[in-house]
N, C-alpha and C positions, 0 to 999 in steps of 0.2 A: 535745509534747503531742498527744493524739488530737484529731481534728476532729469527734469524735462525743461527745455528752453521755453521761456515764457513767450506767448504770442501777443502779450500786451505791449502796445507802443507807448513809451513814456516820452513826453515832450521835453525838449531842451529849450534854452533861452533863444536859440537861433530859429528863425522862421522855417518851417517845413522840415526841420531836423529832429529825428527821434532816435530812441534806442530801445532794444529789447534785452532783458536780462537773460544771460546764458546759463545753462546748467553746468557749464565748465567754469573753472576759476582761473583768474589771471595768475600765471605762475610766479610773477614778480611780487604781487601784493597779497595773494591769497583770497582776494575779494572776488565775488561773482563777476565774470567777464561781461562786457557790454558789446552788443552787436549794433553798430550804427547804421542808420538808413535814412532816406528822405522820401517825402511824398511828392507827387506831381499829378497834374491833370493832362490827359492827352488831347489831341485836336478834336476828338469827339465828346469831350467833357467828362470822360470816365477817369476816376481816380486810380492811382497805382502806387506801389511801394517799390523802391529800389535799394537793395542792400549794398553798402559800401565796404564795410569791414569791421574787424574787432578792435577793441581798445587795446588788447594785449599785443596786437600787431602794429601798434603805432597810430591807429586811426583816432582822430579827435573831432569834436563837433565843428571846429573852425574849418577843417579840411572837408568835411561833409558839406558844409555850407557852400564852399567854393565849387565842389563837384556838382551840387544842385544848380547853382547859377550857370555853370557851363552847360549842363544838360538842358536846362530850359532855354538857353540862348540858341542851342542847336535846333530845338523844335521850332522856335520862332523864325529862324532863318530858312530852314529846309522844309518845315511842315511834316517832317518824318520823325517818328518816335525812335530815339536812339536804341531803345530796348528791342523794338521790332526790327530795326536796322541790323542789329547783331544776329538776328535769326535768319536773315535773307541768305540763301545759299547760292553758290555758283550755278547750280542746276536751275534755280528759279530764274536767274538772269539769262542764262543760255536759252532756256525754253521760250521765254518771252521774246528774246531777240530773234530766234528762229521763226517764231510765228509772225512777227512783224516783217521780217525780211521776205518771207514767202508771200505775204499779202501785198507787199510793195513791189514785188518782182525783182528783188535784189538777189545777187549771186552769193548765197550763203550756204547752200546745201553741200557743196564740195568740201569746204573747209570744216563744216560741221561733221561730215563723215570722217575726216582726219581726226578731229577732236574726239569723236565717238569711239574710234578704233584704238586710240593710243592714250587718252587721258581721262575720259569720262569716268571710268571705274575708280580712279584714284581721287578725284576732287569734286565730282558732281554734287555730292551731299555736303561739301565743306562750306561753312559760312564764309562769305566774302571777306570779312574782317580778319580771317585767319590766313589769308593769302599774303604771306609776308615775303620780303625780298629773299630771305634764306630758303624758304620753301620753293619759290620760283626758280632759284638757281639750282636747287636739287632736282626739280622736275625737268629743267632744261638739260641737265647732264644725263639724266636717265633716258630722256627721249633720244638724245644723240647716240646712245648706246643700244637703242631698241632695234632688233633685227627686222628687216623688211619681209623675210620669208622667201626672198628670191634667191635662195641658195642654188647654185648650179652643180649638179652631180656629174662628175667626170666619168667617161666610159671606162669600164674595167677592162683590163687585158687578161690574158690567160695566166699570167704569172703573179698578178697582184689583185687585191680586192678593190672594189670601187671606192674612190675617194670623193669626199665632199669638197666642193669649191669653197672659197672664202665667203662667209656670210656677210651680206651687206647690211648697213644700218640706215636709219632714216636720214634723208638729205637735210642739210641745214635749212633750206628753203621750206621744206615740209614742216619742220619744227617752228619756223617763223610764222607759217600760215596758221598753225594751231593757236599760237599765242596772239596773233593779230585778230583772230576770230574772238578769242576771249576778251581782248581789250575792247573790241567793238561792242561786245555784249554788255560790258560794264559801262562804257560810255553811253550806250542807249538807256541803260537803267538809270544813270545819273540824269540824263536829259528828260526822262519821263517821270522823275521823282520816285522811282521804284526803290532806289538806294541812294544814299548820300555819302560823300567822302572823296578821298583822293584815289584815282585809279592806280593801283599798284603796278600796272603794266605800262604806265605812261613813260615815254622816253624823254619827255621834256622836264628837266629839272629833277628827275628821280634817279634812282640807282639802277633801274632795269635796263639791260642791254639785250638787243636781239642778237641772234647768231649771225656772224659775218659769213654770209653764204656766197660762194662763187658758183652760181648756177647758169652763167651765160654760156649757151651752146656755141661752139666754134665751128662745128661741122656744117657744110652745105654741099649739095650734090652738083656734080657736073651734069651736062645735058644727057650724056650717055647713061650715067647712073640713074638719073631721074626717069628716063624712058624705060630702062630695064625694070626698075621698081614698079612703075605704073603698069607695065605689061604683065608682071607677075601678079600684082594685086587684082587686076581685072579678071584673072582666072580664079583666084582664091576667094575674093570677096568684092563683087561689083560695087556695092555701096561704099566700101572703104576706098576703092579706086577713085570713085567720084569725089569723096571727101578730100583725098590727097591731091587730086587734080585741082579742085576748087581752091585749096590753100596755096598750091603752087602758082596758080594763075591770078590770084587776088591778094595773097598775103594774109588771109583771114586766120585767126587763131583757131585751134581745134575746138575750144569751148564755144566759140562763136558759131562754128559750123554745126556743132551738136544741137544748139538751141534753135536753129532755123526752123520756121514753120511755114506752111503754105501761104499764109497771109503776108509773110515777109518778102516775098518775091514781087517786085514791081517791074513788069515787062515793059510798060510804057516809058518809064524813066530809066530803064536798063540798069537796075540796081537792086540792092538788098537792104532791108532794115535789120540791123543786128544789135544785139545787146552786148556791149563791150564790157571790159573790166570796170567794176563799180556800179554795174546795173544801168548805165546810161544807154539809151536807144539812139542809134545814129544811122544815117543813110550812107551806103558805100556803093559807088559805081563799079560794075563788073562787066567783062566782055559778054557780048550777045550770045555766044555759044554756051557760056556758063548758065545764062538764063534759060536757054532751051533745055539744057541738061537737067536743071532743077524742075522745070515745068513738066518734063516727061514722067516724073513720079506721080503727077496728078493727085497731090495731097489736098485735103480739105483745109480751109483757112487755119483751124486750130491744131491740125495734125503736124507732128514733127516730120520734116522732109526725110531725114535719115532715121530709120527705125530699127531697133533690135528685132531680129527675125521672129522670135517667139513672143516676146512681151509686147511688141508693137509700140514701145515707148522710145523716147529719145536716148541716144547713146550718152553715157556719162564718162566713158573712158575709151581709149583706142582699143579695138579688137586685137586679141593676142596674135592673130595671124600676120599682123604688120611686122612684128619682130621676127616671126618665122621667115618671112620673105627677105627681110634685111640680112639675116644670117645666111640664108641659102645663097644670096647674091654676093656674100662676102663684103658687105658695105661697112662693116665695123668689125675690128678684131675681137676675139673672145676676151672678156673681162677688161675691156678698154675703159679709160677714164670717162666719166659721165659727160665731160665737156665735148667729147667726140662721138657720143652715141647718136645714132640715127633714129629719130622719133617722128611722129606725125608733125610735130612742131618744126622739124627740120625743113619741111616744105615751105613754111613761112620764111625761114631764114634764107632758103634758096631763092625764093622770089625776090627778097630784098637785095641779095648779093648779085643776082643776075641784072637787076635793074640798075644797081650802082655801077656795075661794070660796063653797062651799055652807054653811059655818059648822057642819057636822055633827061636825067633829072639832077638837080643840085642836092647837096646833102640836106639842106633845110626842107626841100620838097619831099625828100625820101622820109625824113623824120615825121613830117606831117602825115604822109601817106600811111605810115606804119602805126600811127596813133599811139 
């Protein structure tokens, strides 16, 4: 007998089912082992072979016949070759979704940045079919233990060495953002027939569970605190002062403010066109003095109103000097719970809290106003 597995395909009595004679022997019978496979034609009319398994491993022609029927049925329904489907990687889906999101003006860049920073190296080249519940649970646990790098170094005294503060890990909401981005990428691939199958990150009927994140900020500023913070920001970073003031006066989210362009300011209607969460463009009325403040930047229609000094591009995150001002004014204790931290988003919460305390709007009106 040849010591090389035969490449000749021998037909069985079942349609499309063949076997090749192996150089290895079946340990139970001593006879040459058989490698069963089936043939199929893809949607372009090209013929292919797919190996199912060995006779010595329990594979029989009847089983191969069933596998072939199932395989052909999937091609008929989805139009996707299951063999090619198994080659599609998470990176393929993510790259396609990112390109689509940018072309459609969707807000995907921030969550992609989080995916890129914390998960891309681990799974970008992984086939989607290998994204199992067990792997997802492992990745989720690893992300929740991932340090943010925001370790605070405590000042040293003359008697002791400098000590490092407790290292913080990724927030539950950040982890959820990463997996939500991946889920959207897979859903987009299914919708565009780039991939077929059940989304392993679906929370409907599946085993996948998002992190239970308690990220609702409880802190809002008093009028005295807000004034002190704005006065300090005006000296440190005039643009940041204006962003904080705009959020305080209108309740706009920081991300909505970062994306404002010259063309979004409508002085005649006294309002702004903003891109809110989900990429939807809406009109929001704002006070006249806020319109004048934004017009003073004299930006061209396509230019970001608030620009990073050197890059001349839109801000993507709050400048670090905001936290410097907060600490200088003692607005939050050192190492305080994230629920009580003062961030640029706190200005939005403060707007809502002051408005609720004024009694000028009902709860339903406030909810609608805050979108």
